[in-house]
LUMGU-818372 format. One record per residue (C-alpha): residue in one letter; x, y negated, z negated. Coordinates in steps of 0.2 Angstrom, whole numbers, plus 5000, padded with zeros to 4 digits. Each point is the difference from the previous one (the first is absolute). Layout:
N
AXYZ/...
//
This chain:
134
M549647864500/K501149935013/L499149835001/L500549964982/S501850065002/T501449875000/K501250115010/Y500249985018/S501050085014/A501349935011/P498950025016/A498649914991/F501149864995/N500749985018/I498250005007/A499549874987/M501449895005/L499650015018/I498249964997/L500549854989/R501349945013/I498850025015/G498649924990/F500849844993/A501249975015/G498650045013/L498849884992/M501349874998/I500750005019/P498449925007/H500249854988/G501849975006/Y499550035018/D498649885000/K501249874993/L501350045013/V498949985015/H499149854993/F501749924993/E499649825006/A498250004992/Y500750074983/S501549894999/E498949854999/K499250054984/F501350124993/I500849964983/S501749935000/L500950114987/L501449924990/G500149865013/M500550115014/G498749945012/R498450085006/A500750095015/F501450074991/S498950064986/L498850085012/G501550085009/L500550084984/D498250064996/I499950075018/F501650094997/A499450084984/E498250045005/F500350065018/F501850065002/C500350064982/S498350095000/M500650095016/F501550064991/V499050064985/L498750095012/L501450095008/G500950034983/L501649925007/F501049894988/T498550024989/R500649934984/L500949865008/A498549955010/T498850004985/I500949864992/P499549865012/L498250075000/I500049994981/I500649825000/A498849955014/M498550074991/T500649934983/V500149835009/A498350025008/A499250044983/T500949874990/I500249855012/A498850025015/H498650074989/K500449894985/G500250144988/D498250065003/I500550184998/F498250064996/G499349915014/K500849945017/G501750074995/E499450174995/H500550085016/S501749934999/V500350064983/M499450185005/Y501250005015/A501449944989/I499750144988/G499950135014/F501649945007/L500850004983/V499550184998/I500850055016/L501649904995/L500150104984/L499650175007/G500749995017/P499250065017/G500050184996/K500750145012/I498749975014/S500949845006/V501449955011/D501049974984/G499650174993/V500550095017/M501649915000/G500350054982/K500149834992/
//
């Protein structure tokens, strides 16, 4: 029975990676976009990471959540783009949500895991990176 098989085909892998990229990046982009368009409001209450200041920390978070997610969605510089996302989600889970990984920080942890999988496996062939042969 095919449902119990551990084998997979290259097309199935590539479609799965496309779905994973679109799902995680597509759901992350609105978070970053909201912070981008409401920068002033967010910067007043955002955490100051490592003493960098609220506005700079927010800028780094927007870079990860919006711009890096766009790269992951397209499959362009995918592995590189997942690194800021993993860092941002880890910071969100551990610092912003005070380590409450089974409560308020749960979504951050799930995003971090999803982007970690994309980092490890790459974007698949149905991506700009795949078309360019990277």
